[in-house]
A tleap script that builds the chain and sets N, CA, C and O, in Angstrom:
source leaprc.protein.ff14SB
mol = sequence {
  NMET ASN ARG LYS LEU LEU ALA ALA GLY ILE
  LEU THR VAL ALA LEU SER GLY MET GLY SER
  ALA GLN GLY ALA ALA SER PRO ALA GLN SER
  ASP ALA GLN TYR THR LYS ALA GLN LEU LYS
  GLN LEU VAL ARG ASP ALA HIE THR SER GLN
  GLN TYR GLY VAL LEU ALA ALA TYR TYR GLY
  SER GLN GLN LYS ASP TYR LEU LYS GLN ALA
  ALA GLU GLU LYS GLN GLU TRP ILE ARG ARG
  SER GLN ASN ILE MET VAL VAL ALA ALA LYS
  TYR PRO ARG PRO VAL ASP SER ALA ARG TYR
  LEU TYR GLU TYR PHE THR THR LYS ALA THR
  GLU ALA GLY GLN GLN ALA ALA ARG TYR GLY
  GLN LEU ALA ALA PRO GLU PRO LEU SER SER
  THR CLYS
}
set mol.1.N position { 23.173 -22.039 36.464 }
set mol.1.CA position { 23.717 -22.557 35.238 }
set mol.1.C position { 22.619 -23.149 34.384 }
set mol.1.O position { 22.582 -22.935 33.172 }
set mol.2.N position { 21.693 -23.918 35.033 }
set mol.2.CA position { 20.599 -24.531 34.294 }
set mol.2.C position { 19.655 -23.473 33.732 }
set mol.2.O position { 19.108 -23.643 32.643 }
set mol.3.N position { 19.463 -22.382 34.475 }
set mol.3.CA position { 18.581 -21.321 33.996 }
set mol.3.C position { 19.142 -20.685 32.721 }
set mol.3.O position { 18.406 -20.421 31.770 }
set mol.4.N position { 20.441 -20.447 32.719 }
set mol.4.CA position { 21.073 -19.840 31.556 }
set mol.4.C position { 20.975 -20.774 30.346 }
set mol.4.O position { 20.720 -20.327 29.228 }
set mol.5.N position { 21.174 -22.050 30.575 }
set mol.5.CA position { 21.102 -23.042 29.495 }
set mol.5.C position { 19.666 -23.144 28.978 }
set mol.5.O position { 19.441 -23.235 27.771 }
set mol.6.N position { 18.703 -23.128 29.891 }
set mol.6.CA position { 17.301 -23.188 29.507 }
set mol.6.C position { 16.895 -21.922 28.728 }
set mol.6.O position { 16.187 -22.009 27.725 }
set mol.7.N position { 17.348 -20.750 29.196 }
set mol.7.CA position { 17.038 -19.494 28.520 }
set mol.7.C position { 17.675 -19.467 27.137 }
set mol.7.O position { 17.053 -19.001 26.182 }
set mol.8.N position { 18.889 -19.952 27.016 }
set mol.8.CA position { 19.552 -19.993 25.705 }
set mol.8.C position { 18.817 -20.941 24.754 }
set mol.8.O position { 18.679 -20.644 23.567 }
set mol.9.N position { 18.347 -22.073 25.269 }
set mol.9.CA position { 17.599 -23.006 24.440 }
set mol.9.C position { 16.271 -22.429 23.961 }
set mol.9.O position { 15.891 -22.609 22.804 }
set mol.10.N position { 15.560 -21.731 24.861 }
set mol.10.CA position { 14.292 -21.105 24.487 }
set mol.10.C position { 14.533 -20.008 23.457 }
set mol.10.O position { 13.787 -19.879 22.486 }
set mol.11.N position { 15.573 -19.227 23.678 }
set mol.11.CA position { 15.908 -18.145 22.743 }
set mol.11.C position { 16.271 -18.708 21.356 }
set mol.11.O position { 15.879 -18.144 20.334 }
set mol.12.N position { 17.004 -19.796 21.329 }
set mol.12.CA position { 17.365 -20.412 20.054 }
set mol.12.C position { 16.140 -20.922 19.306 }
set mol.12.O position { 16.036 -20.747 18.092 }
set mol.13.N position { 15.212 -21.551 20.024 }
set mol.13.CA position { 13.986 -22.060 19.396 }
set mol.13.C position { 13.145 -20.895 18.883 }
set mol.13.O position { 12.593 -20.952 17.784 }
set mol.14.N position { 13.053 -19.848 19.682 }
set mol.14.CA position { 12.228 -18.694 19.278 }
set mol.14.C position { 12.810 -18.019 18.040 }
set mol.14.O position { 12.081 -17.680 17.108 }
set mol.15.N position { 14.118 -17.828 18.039 }
set mol.15.CA position { 14.760 -17.169 16.879 }
set mol.15.C position { 14.671 -18.017 15.624 }
set mol.15.O position { 14.462 -17.488 14.532 }
set mol.16.N position { 14.828 -19.320 15.765 }
set mol.16.CA position { 14.728 -20.177 14.584 }
set mol.16.C position { 13.296 -20.207 14.049 }
set mol.16.O position { 13.081 -20.300 12.840 }
set mol.17.N position { 12.327 -20.130 14.949 }
set mol.17.CA position { 10.919 -20.061 14.525 }
set mol.17.C position { 10.624 -18.765 13.794 }
set mol.17.O position { 9.874 -18.765 12.819 }
set mol.18.N position { 11.199 -17.664 14.247 }
set mol.18.CA position { 10.985 -16.376 13.581 }
set mol.18.C position { 11.653 -16.382 12.231 }
set mol.18.O position { 11.105 -15.833 11.275 }
set mol.19.N position { 12.825 -16.988 12.120 }
set mol.19.CA position { 13.519 -17.028 10.835 }
set mol.19.C position { 12.761 -17.826 9.793 }
set mol.19.O position { 12.704 -17.434 8.627 }
set mol.20.N position { 12.171 -18.954 10.208 }
set mol.20.CA position { 11.389 -19.754 9.266 }
set mol.20.C position { 10.106 -19.057 8.880 }
set mol.20.O position { 9.647 -19.200 7.747 }
set mol.21.N position { 9.510 -18.302 9.794 }
set mol.21.CA position { 8.289 -17.562 9.465 }
set mol.21.C position { 8.592 -16.435 8.476 }
set mol.21.O position { 7.803 -16.179 7.566 }
set mol.22.N position { 9.734 -15.761 8.653 }
set mol.22.CA position { 10.093 -14.709 7.723 }
set mol.22.C position { 10.418 -15.296 6.360 }
set mol.22.O position { 10.077 -14.703 5.336 }
set mol.23.N position { 11.056 -16.423 6.330 }
set mol.23.CA position { 11.397 -17.073 5.057 }
set mol.23.C position { 10.162 -17.495 4.314 }
set mol.23.O position { 10.137 -17.452 3.084 }
set mol.24.N position { 9.139 -17.901 5.023 }
set mol.24.CA position { 7.894 -18.313 4.378 }
set mol.24.C position { 7.139 -17.096 3.854 }
set mol.24.O position { 6.428 -17.203 2.856 }
set mol.25.N position { 7.278 -15.944 4.504 }
set mol.25.CA position { 6.517 -14.776 4.102 }
set mol.25.C position { 7.211 -13.992 2.998 }
set mol.25.O position { 6.549 -13.200 2.327 }
set mol.26.N position { 8.491 -14.167 2.779 }
set mol.26.CA position { 9.220 -13.333 1.821 }
set mol.26.C position { 8.816 -13.533 0.369 }
set mol.26.O position { 8.921 -12.567 -0.387 }
set mol.27.N position { 8.351 -14.726 -0.106 }
set mol.27.CA position { 7.945 -14.802 -1.502 }
set mol.27.C position { 6.751 -13.938 -1.860 }
set mol.27.O position { 6.558 -13.636 -3.037 }
set mol.28.N position { 5.939 -13.527 -0.891 }
set mol.28.CA position { 4.754 -12.726 -1.185 }
set mol.28.C position { 5.127 -11.243 -1.162 }
set mol.28.O position { 4.580 -10.490 -0.356 }
set mol.29.N position { 6.034 -10.815 -2.019 }
set mol.29.CA position { 6.491 -9.446 -2.058 }
set mol.29.C position { 5.540 -8.511 -2.779 }
set mol.29.O position { 5.720 -7.296 -2.698 }
set mol.30.N position { 4.528 -9.020 -3.487 }
set mol.30.CA position { 3.633 -8.151 -4.220 }
set mol.30.C position { 2.750 -7.317 -3.282 }
set mol.30.O position { 2.308 -6.235 -3.666 }
set mol.31.N position { 2.487 -7.799 -2.066 }
set mol.31.CA position { 1.683 -7.064 -1.115 }
set mol.31.C position { 2.549 -6.365 -0.058 }
set mol.31.O position { 2.081 -6.071 1.042 }
set mol.32.N position { 3.804 -6.105 -0.403 }
set mol.32.CA position { 4.727 -5.517 0.555 }
set mol.32.C position { 4.320 -4.080 0.870 }
set mol.32.O position { 3.870 -3.340 -0.005 }
set mol.33.N position { 4.483 -3.707 2.109 }
set mol.33.CA position { 4.240 -2.369 2.561 }
set mol.33.C position { 5.596 -1.737 2.847 }
set mol.33.O position { 6.402 -2.304 3.586 }
set mol.34.N position { 5.846 -0.593 2.280 }
set mol.34.CA position { 7.121 0.084 2.433 }
set mol.34.C position { 6.940 1.366 3.238 }
set mol.34.O position { 5.884 1.998 3.196 }
set mol.35.N position { 7.975 1.735 3.961 }
set mol.35.CA position { 7.969 3.046 4.609 }
set mol.35.C position { 8.280 4.085 3.527 }
set mol.35.O position { 8.691 3.750 2.417 }
set mol.36.N position { 8.072 5.348 3.883 }
set mol.36.CA position { 8.367 6.409 2.901 }
set mol.36.C position { 9.832 6.392 2.501 }
set mol.36.O position { 10.159 6.597 1.332 }
set mol.37.N position { 10.717 6.149 3.459 }
set mol.37.CA position { 12.146 6.113 3.181 }
set mol.37.C position { 12.490 4.947 2.246 }
set mol.37.O position { 13.264 5.106 1.302 }
set mol.38.N position { 11.913 3.791 2.517 }
set mol.38.CA position { 12.159 2.627 1.650 }
set mol.38.C position { 11.624 2.865 0.243 }
set mol.38.O position { 12.252 2.469 -0.739 }
set mol.39.N position { 10.479 3.501 0.147 }
set mol.39.CA position { 9.891 3.767 -1.160 }
set mol.39.C position { 10.744 4.765 -1.933 }
set mol.39.O position { 10.965 4.584 -3.130 }
set mol.40.N position { 11.223 5.805 -1.277 }
set mol.40.CA position { 12.109 6.762 -1.932 }
set mol.40.C position { 13.369 6.069 -2.426 }
set mol.40.O position { 13.845 6.351 -3.526 }
set mol.41.N position { 13.914 5.160 -1.615 }
set mol.41.CA position { 15.113 4.421 -2.007 }
set mol.41.C position { 14.829 3.533 -3.210 }
set mol.41.O position { 15.657 3.439 -4.116 }
set mol.42.N position { 13.656 2.873 -3.233 }
set mol.42.CA position { 13.299 2.037 -4.380 }
set mol.42.C position { 13.181 2.869 -5.646 }
set mol.42.O position { 13.655 2.455 -6.704 }
set mol.43.N position { 12.552 4.044 -5.551 }
set mol.43.CA position { 12.408 4.911 -6.716 }
set mol.43.C position { 13.782 5.406 -7.180 }
set mol.43.O position { 14.056 5.457 -8.379 }
set mol.44.N position { 14.635 5.765 -6.234 }
set mol.44.CA position { 15.953 6.282 -6.571 }
set mol.44.C position { 16.802 5.197 -7.234 }
set mol.44.O position { 17.561 5.486 -8.159 }
set mol.45.N position { 16.681 3.958 -6.771 }
set mol.45.CA position { 17.539 2.880 -7.271 }
set mol.45.C position { 16.975 2.148 -8.474 }
set mol.45.O position { 17.650 1.283 -9.033 }
set mol.46.N position { 15.752 2.469 -8.889 }
set mol.46.CA position { 15.118 1.718 -9.972 }
set mol.46.C position { 15.782 2.063 -11.307 }
set mol.46.O position { 15.780 3.213 -11.747 }
set mol.47.N position { 16.357 1.018 -11.942 }
set mol.47.CA position { 16.964 1.210 -13.263 }
set mol.47.C position { 16.644 0.080 -14.201 }
set mol.47.O position { 16.882 0.192 -15.404 }
set mol.48.N position { 16.110 -1.008 -13.685 }
set mol.48.CA position { 15.800 -2.152 -14.536 }
set mol.48.C position { 14.302 -2.314 -14.648 }
set mol.48.O position { 13.544 -1.781 -13.837 }
set mol.49.N position { 13.877 -3.056 -15.663 }
set mol.49.CA position { 12.446 -3.250 -15.842 }
set mol.49.C position { 11.844 -4.031 -14.674 }
set mol.49.O position { 10.676 -3.834 -14.342 }
set mol.50.N position { 12.623 -4.915 -14.048 }
set mol.50.CA position { 12.115 -5.676 -12.909 }
set mol.50.C position { 11.872 -4.726 -11.717 }
set mol.50.O position { 10.867 -4.857 -11.018 }
set mol.51.N position { 12.771 -3.795 -11.494 }
set mol.51.CA position { 12.599 -2.840 -10.395 }
set mol.51.C position { 11.408 -1.945 -10.651 }
set mol.51.O position { 10.648 -1.638 -9.732 }
set mol.52.N position { 11.237 -1.517 -11.907 }
set mol.52.CA position { 10.079 -0.696 -12.242 }
set mol.52.C position { 8.795 -1.523 -12.094 }
set mol.52.O position { 7.752 -0.989 -11.715 }
set mol.53.N position { 8.871 -2.804 -12.387 }
set mol.53.CA position { 7.714 -3.668 -12.226 }
set mol.53.C position { 7.297 -3.796 -10.753 }
set mol.53.O position { 6.108 -3.836 -10.438 }
set mol.54.N position { 8.273 -3.860 -9.874 }
set mol.54.CA position { 7.965 -3.896 -8.448 }
set mol.54.C position { 7.266 -2.616 -8.016 }
set mol.54.O position { 6.303 -2.653 -7.250 }
set mol.55.N position { 7.757 -1.481 -8.513 }
set mol.55.CA position { 7.121 -0.189 -8.176 }
set mol.55.C position { 5.705 -0.111 -8.749 }
set mol.55.O position { 4.785 0.369 -8.087 }
set mol.56.N position { 5.540 -0.592 -9.998 }
set mol.56.CA position { 4.204 -0.583 -10.609 }
set mol.56.C position { 3.243 -1.469 -9.828 }
set mol.56.O position { 2.090 -1.091 -9.623 }
set mol.57.N position { 3.691 -2.633 -9.390 }
set mol.57.CA position { 2.848 -3.520 -8.609 }
set mol.57.C position { 2.505 -2.892 -7.260 }
set mol.57.O position { 1.374 -3.018 -6.791 }
set mol.58.N position { 3.456 -2.225 -6.643 }
set mol.58.CA position { 3.200 -1.578 -5.359 }
set mol.58.C position { 2.150 -0.482 -5.519 }
set mol.58.O position { 1.187 -0.424 -4.753 }
set mol.59.N position { 2.334 0.381 -6.508 }
set mol.59.CA position { 1.364 1.458 -6.698 }
set mol.59.C position { 0.000 0.925 -7.154 }
set mol.59.O position { -1.031 1.517 -6.834 }
set mol.60.N position { -0.014 -0.163 -7.881 }
set mol.60.CA position { -1.283 -0.794 -8.270 }
set mol.60.C position { -2.031 -1.303 -7.060 }
set mol.60.O position { -3.247 -1.137 -6.962 }
set mol.61.N position { -1.314 -1.926 -6.130 }
set mol.61.CA position { -1.974 -2.396 -4.903 }
set mol.61.C position { -2.425 -1.238 -4.023 }
set mol.61.O position { -3.462 -1.314 -3.364 }
set mol.62.N position { -1.631 -0.156 -4.020 }
set mol.62.CA position { -2.039 1.042 -3.278 }
set mol.62.C position { -3.321 1.613 -3.873 }
set mol.62.O position { -4.218 2.029 -3.140 }
set mol.63.N position { -3.408 1.632 -5.199 }
set mol.63.CA position { -4.611 2.151 -5.838 }
set mol.63.C position { -5.838 1.317 -5.457 }
set mol.63.O position { -6.904 1.862 -5.170 }
set mol.64.N position { -5.676 0.000 -5.457 }
set mol.64.CA position { -6.805 -0.872 -5.069 }
set mol.64.C position { -7.217 -0.619 -3.634 }
set mol.64.O position { -8.408 -0.595 -3.325 }
set mol.65.N position { -6.245 -0.429 -2.751 }
set mol.65.CA position { -6.570 -0.159 -1.342 }
set mol.65.C position { -7.310 1.161 -1.191 }
set mol.65.O position { -8.289 1.249 -0.450 }
set mol.66.N position { -6.843 2.186 -1.893 }
set mol.66.CA position { -7.503 3.501 -1.812 }
set mol.66.C position { -8.889 3.435 -2.405 }
set mol.66.O position { -9.801 4.067 -1.872 }
set mol.67.N position { -9.092 2.698 -3.485 }
set mol.67.CA position { -10.424 2.586 -4.068 }
set mol.67.C position { -11.381 1.861 -3.130 }
set mol.67.O position { -12.560 2.201 -3.036 }
set mol.68.N position { -10.850 0.857 -2.438 }
set mol.68.CA position { -11.666 0.136 -1.454 }
set mol.68.C position { -12.080 1.064 -0.310 }
set mol.68.O position { -13.236 1.067 0.112 }
set mol.69.N position { -11.130 1.840 0.178 }
set mol.69.CA position { -11.437 2.777 1.257 }
set mol.69.C position { -12.404 3.871 0.792 }
set mol.69.O position { -13.274 4.302 1.549 }
set mol.70.N position { -12.241 4.318 -0.472 }
set mol.70.CA position { -13.145 5.331 -1.001 }
set mol.70.C position { -14.570 4.776 -1.108 }
set mol.70.O position { -15.531 5.493 -0.828 }
set mol.71.N position { -14.715 3.522 -1.507 }
set mol.71.CA position { -16.037 2.903 -1.595 }
set mol.71.C position { -16.685 2.825 -0.221 }
set mol.71.O position { -17.880 3.082 -0.074 }
set mol.72.N position { -15.886 2.468 0.787 }
set mol.72.CA position { -16.432 2.404 2.153 }
set mol.72.C position { -16.870 3.795 2.638 }
set mol.72.O position { -17.917 3.938 3.270 }
set mol.73.N position { -16.058 4.812 2.336 }
set mol.73.CA position { -16.404 6.167 2.764 }
set mol.73.C position { -17.609 6.701 1.992 }
set mol.73.O position { -18.390 7.485 2.531 }
set mol.74.N position { -17.768 6.280 0.729 }
set mol.74.CA position { -18.951 6.709 -0.027 }
set mol.74.C position { -20.205 6.132 0.619 }
set mol.74.O position { -21.221 6.820 0.718 }
set mol.75.N position { -20.146 4.902 1.048 }
set mol.75.CA position { -21.297 4.306 1.735 }
set mol.75.C position { -21.583 5.050 3.040 }
set mol.75.O position { -22.740 5.289 3.388 }
set mol.76.N position { -20.531 5.408 3.747 }
set mol.76.CA position { -20.716 6.174 4.995 }
set mol.76.C position { -21.264 7.553 4.701 }
set mol.76.O position { -22.103 8.058 5.447 }
set mol.77.N position { -20.805 8.170 3.625 }
set mol.77.CA position { -21.304 9.483 3.219 }
set mol.77.C position { -22.790 9.409 2.916 }
set mol.77.O position { -23.561 10.270 3.340 }
set mol.78.N position { -23.194 8.375 2.179 }
set mol.78.CA position { -24.608 8.190 1.842 }
set mol.78.C position { -25.434 7.967 3.111 }
set mol.78.O position { -26.524 8.518 3.262 }
set mol.79.N position { -24.895 7.150 4.018 }
set mol.79.CA position { -25.607 6.877 5.272 }
set mol.79.C position { -25.771 8.148 6.103 }
set mol.79.O position { -26.840 8.407 6.656 }
set mol.80.N position { -24.707 8.932 6.183 }
set mol.80.CA position { -24.766 10.166 6.966 }
set mol.80.C position { -25.611 11.235 6.304 }
set mol.80.O position { -26.170 12.090 6.992 }
set mol.81.N position { -25.718 11.206 4.974 }
set mol.81.CA position { -26.522 12.196 4.255 }
set mol.81.C position { -27.995 12.070 4.572 }
set mol.81.O position { -28.743 13.036 4.418 }
set mol.82.N position { -28.418 10.926 5.002 }
set mol.82.CA position { -29.825 10.705 5.303 }
set mol.82.C position { -30.229 11.282 6.661 }
set mol.82.O position { -31.420 11.396 6.947 }
set mol.83.N position { -29.264 11.644 7.494 }
set mol.83.CA position { -29.567 12.133 8.851 }
set mol.83.C position { -28.977 13.507 9.082 }
set mol.83.O position { -28.287 13.714 10.080 }
set mol.84.N position { -29.224 14.443 8.200 }
set mol.84.CA position { -28.658 15.785 8.342 }
set mol.84.C position { -29.601 16.656 9.175 }
set mol.84.O position { -30.800 16.747 8.909 }
set mol.85.N position { -29.011 17.296 10.200 }
set mol.85.CA position { -29.752 18.266 11.003 }
set mol.85.C position { -29.136 19.631 10.708 }
set mol.85.O position { -28.081 19.959 11.251 }
set mol.86.N position { -29.762 20.410 9.876 }
set mol.86.CA position { -29.205 21.675 9.420 }
set mol.86.C position { -29.211 22.745 10.505 }
set mol.86.O position { -28.281 23.549 10.571 }
set mol.87.N position { -30.195 22.777 11.326 }
set mol.87.CA position { -30.361 23.854 12.297 }
set mol.87.C position { -29.206 23.920 13.281 }
set mol.87.O position { -28.616 24.986 13.453 }
set mol.88.N position { -28.870 22.831 13.923 }
set mol.88.CA position { -27.863 22.844 14.994 }
set mol.88.C position { -26.516 22.262 14.548 }
set mol.88.O position { -25.693 21.889 15.385 }
set mol.89.N position { -26.295 22.187 13.254 }
set mol.89.CA position { -25.065 21.542 12.762 }
set mol.89.C position { -23.882 22.488 12.896 }
set mol.89.O position { -23.948 23.652 12.500 }
set mol.90.N position { -22.812 21.975 13.455 }
set mol.90.CA position { -21.562 22.722 13.514 }
set mol.90.C position { -20.632 22.162 12.466 }
set mol.90.O position { -20.674 20.974 12.142 }
set mol.91.N position { -19.789 23.034 11.937 }
set mol.91.CA position { -18.840 22.618 10.916 }
set mol.91.C position { -17.629 21.986 11.591 }
set mol.91.O position { -17.175 22.514 12.606 }
set mol.92.N position { -17.100 20.921 11.099 }
set mol.92.CA position { -17.580 20.088 10.010 }
set mol.92.C position { -18.634 19.102 10.484 }
set mol.92.O position { -18.489 18.456 11.522 }
set mol.93.N position { -19.664 19.006 9.724 }
set mol.93.CA position { -20.717 18.036 10.035 }
set mol.93.C position { -20.205 16.634 9.720 }
set mol.93.O position { -19.285 16.492 8.914 }
set mol.94.N position { -20.757 15.625 10.314 }
set mol.94.CA position { -20.314 14.266 10.019 }
set mol.94.C position { -20.423 13.906 8.532 }
set mol.94.O position { -19.610 13.148 8.004 }
set mol.95.N position { -21.446 14.467 7.866 }
set mol.95.CA position { -21.584 14.186 6.431 }
set mol.95.C position { -20.432 14.849 5.647 }
set mol.95.O position { -19.973 14.302 4.644 }
set mol.96.N position { -19.978 16.004 6.095 }
set mol.96.CA position { -18.852 16.663 5.436 }
set mol.96.C position { -17.567 15.877 5.628 }
set mol.96.O position { -16.771 15.739 4.699 }
set mol.97.N position { -17.369 15.366 6.825 }
set mol.97.CA position { -16.170 14.567 7.103 }
set mol.97.C position { -16.132 13.327 6.210 }
set mol.97.O position { -15.086 12.983 5.660 }
set mol.98.N position { -17.257 12.673 6.073 }
set mol.98.CA position { -17.313 11.481 5.229 }
set mol.98.C position { -17.055 11.836 3.766 }
set mol.98.O position { -16.373 11.099 3.055 }
set mol.99.N position { -17.602 12.967 3.321 }
set mol.99.CA position { -17.385 13.380 1.934 }
set mol.99.C position { -15.912 13.724 1.708 }
set mol.99.O position { -15.340 13.349 0.685 }
set mol.100.N position { -15.301 14.431 2.648 }
set mol.100.CA position { -13.897 14.808 2.503 }
set mol.100.C position { -13.004 13.577 2.485 }
set mol.100.O position { -12.036 13.523 1.726 }
set mol.101.N position { -13.322 12.580 3.319 }
set mol.101.CA position { -12.539 11.335 3.303 }
set mol.101.C position { -12.693 10.610 1.972 }
set mol.101.O position { -11.719 10.087 1.431 }
set mol.102.N position { -13.914 10.579 1.445 }
set mol.102.CA position { -14.156 9.949 0.155 }
set mol.102.C position { -13.335 10.657 -0.932 }
set mol.102.O position { -12.693 10.002 -1.754 }
set mol.103.N position { -13.358 11.992 -0.933 }
set mol.103.CA position { -12.605 12.739 -1.939 }
set mol.103.C position { -11.093 12.533 -1.772 }
set mol.103.O position { -10.364 12.456 -2.761 }
set mol.104.N position { -10.638 12.447 -0.549 }
set mol.104.CA position { -9.216 12.205 -0.290 }
set mol.104.C position { -8.788 10.857 -0.835 }
set mol.104.O position { -7.788 10.766 -1.547 }
set mol.105.N position { -9.539 9.800 -0.508 }
set mol.105.CA position { -9.169 8.474 -0.972 }
set mol.105.C position { -9.292 8.357 -2.494 }
set mol.105.O position { -8.512 7.638 -3.119 }
set mol.106.N position { -10.250 9.049 -3.093 }
set mol.106.CA position { -10.370 9.045 -4.543 }
set mol.106.C position { -9.158 9.718 -5.187 }
set mol.106.O position { -8.613 9.225 -6.175 }
set mol.107.N position { -8.750 10.832 -4.626 }
set mol.107.CA position { -7.574 11.543 -5.160 }
set mol.107.C position { -6.320 10.699 -5.000 }
set mol.107.O position { -5.518 10.617 -5.931 }
set mol.108.N position { -6.129 10.072 -3.849 }
set mol.108.CA position { -4.958 9.229 -3.621 }
set mol.108.C position { -4.972 8.024 -4.577 }
set mol.108.O position { -3.915 7.604 -5.050 }
set mol.109.N position { -6.157 7.466 -4.865 }
set mol.109.CA position { -6.248 6.340 -5.796 }
set mol.109.C position { -5.860 6.808 -7.190 }
set mol.109.O position { -5.168 6.084 -7.906 }
set mol.110.N position { -6.281 7.981 -7.586 }
set mol.110.CA position { -5.915 8.509 -8.897 }
set mol.110.C position { -4.397 8.706 -9.007 }
set mol.110.O position { -3.788 8.349 -10.015 }
set mol.111.N position { -3.803 9.275 -7.963 }
set mol.111.CA position { -2.359 9.491 -7.957 }
set mol.111.C position { -1.617 8.155 -8.015 }
set mol.111.O position { -0.650 8.021 -8.765 }
set mol.112.N position { -2.054 7.177 -7.242 }
set mol.112.CA position { -1.411 5.865 -7.251 }
set mol.112.C position { -1.585 5.192 -8.603 }
set mol.112.O position { -0.677 4.503 -9.070 }
set mol.113.N position { -2.742 5.380 -9.243 }
set mol.113.CA position { -2.957 4.825 -10.580 }
set mol.113.C position { -2.039 5.433 -11.605 }
set mol.113.O position { -1.543 4.741 -12.495 }
set mol.114.N position { -1.808 6.743 -11.484 }
set mol.114.CA position { -0.886 7.403 -12.411 }
set mol.114.C position { 0.536 6.913 -12.212 }
set mol.114.O position { 1.267 6.713 -13.181 }
set mol.115.N position { 0.932 6.718 -10.965 }
set mol.115.CA position { 2.273 6.196 -10.693 }
set mol.115.C position { 2.415 4.755 -11.200 }
set mol.115.O position { 3.445 4.383 -11.762 }
set mol.116.N position { 1.370 3.956 -10.994 }
set mol.116.CA position { 1.412 2.579 -11.460 }
set mol.116.C position { 1.525 2.544 -12.975 }
set mol.116.O position { 2.281 1.736 -13.515 }
set mol.117.N position { 0.793 3.401 -13.671 }
set mol.117.CA position { 0.876 3.431 -15.132 }
set mol.117.C position { 2.270 3.897 -15.584 }
set mol.117.O position { 2.825 3.361 -16.543 }
set mol.118.N position { 2.823 4.885 -14.895 }
set mol.118.CA position { 4.146 5.406 -15.254 }
set mol.118.C position { 5.213 4.294 -15.109 }
set mol.118.O position { 6.004 4.055 -16.022 }
set mol.119.N position { 5.211 3.631 -13.950 }
set mol.119.CA position { 6.227 2.613 -13.740 }
set mol.119.C position { 5.923 1.359 -14.566 }
set mol.119.O position { 6.834 0.607 -14.912 }
set mol.120.N position { 4.662 1.138 -14.876 }
set mol.120.CA position { 4.302 0.021 -15.751 }
set mol.120.C position { 4.861 0.216 -17.156 }
set mol.120.O position { 5.323 -0.732 -17.790 }
set mol.121.N position { 4.813 1.451 -17.631 }
set mol.121.CA position { 5.398 1.730 -18.949 }
set mol.121.C position { 6.902 1.577 -18.920 }
set mol.121.O position { 7.491 1.090 -19.885 }
set mol.122.N position { 7.539 1.986 -17.828 }
set mol.122.CA position { 8.975 1.851 -17.717 }
set mol.122.C position { 9.392 0.389 -17.562 }
set mol.122.O position { 10.491 0.004 -17.962 }
set mol.123.N position { 8.505 -0.421 -16.978 }
set mol.123.CA position { 8.786 -1.845 -16.772 }
set mol.123.C position { 8.615 -2.652 -18.047 }
set mol.123.O position { 9.213 -3.718 -18.194 }
set mol.124.N position { 7.801 -2.152 -18.970 }
set mol.124.CA position { 7.547 -2.881 -20.214 }
set mol.124.C position { 8.825 -2.924 -21.024 }
set mol.124.O position { 9.503 -1.908 -21.174 }
set mol.125.N position { 9.160 -4.099 -21.550 }
set mol.125.CA position { 10.372 -4.185 -22.362 }
set mol.125.C position { 10.179 -3.389 -23.659 }
set mol.125.O position { 9.120 -3.407 -24.284 }
set mol.126.N position { 11.242 -2.702 -24.021 }
set mol.126.CA position { 11.172 -1.907 -25.251 }
set mol.126.C position { 11.198 -2.841 -26.463 }
set mol.126.O position { 11.953 -3.812 -26.495 }
set mol.127.N position { 10.354 -2.527 -27.469 }
set mol.127.CA position { 10.340 -3.388 -28.641 }
set mol.127.C position { 11.674 -3.258 -29.399 }
set mol.127.O position { 12.258 -2.179 -29.496 }
set mol.128.N position { 12.119 -4.377 -29.919 }
set mol.128.CA position { 13.357 -4.377 -30.691 }
set mol.128.C position { 13.089 -3.815 -32.065 }
set mol.128.O position { 12.151 -4.237 -32.743 }
set mol.129.N position { 13.896 -2.879 -32.476 }
set mol.129.CA position { 13.720 -2.282 -33.800 }
set mol.129.C position { 14.550 -3.092 -34.786 }
set mol.129.O position { 15.718 -3.398 -34.543 }
set mol.130.N position { 13.929 -3.422 -35.878 }
set mol.130.CA position { 14.644 -4.206 -36.881 }
set mol.130.C position { 15.230 -3.266 -37.912 }
set mol.130.O position { 14.545 -2.380 -38.424 }
set mol.131.N position { 16.485 -3.463 -38.208 }
set mol.131.CA position { 17.178 -2.624 -39.190 }
set mol.131.C position { 17.323 -3.418 -40.464 }
set mol.131.O position { 17.715 -4.585 -40.440 }
set mol.132.N position { 17.003 -2.782 -41.585 }
set mol.132.CA position { 17.114 -3.465 -42.858 }
set mol.132.C position { 18.136 -2.790 -43.742 }
set mol.132.O position { 18.367 -3.232 -44.867 }
savepdb mol mol.pdb
quit
């Protein structure tokens, strides 16, 4: 009986601690990571400027992440370019892999930037037209 009571008490403390940690983390929604399904649902349900703003902020943060990764891969590409052994190199060479990753992250950053701009325009309030 005491074991069950002790286990229930520990479980209650653990769950309440998790709830307060989630409550503290929820205001920082600008850095939220979504699954593909959640992102599709957000795009499908977006009808207000606030919802479009959330999508624009998400894609803007994705663009920054991709640009950061592209910069890291460019440095790796440069580093690997200095040590090329042409005679015994098998495809793909390490320098090719680094270049392909750099190009991939650059392309993904461009795509995310286009999406951020698209949703940013949709999030912007439309100017009121004055009728005379």
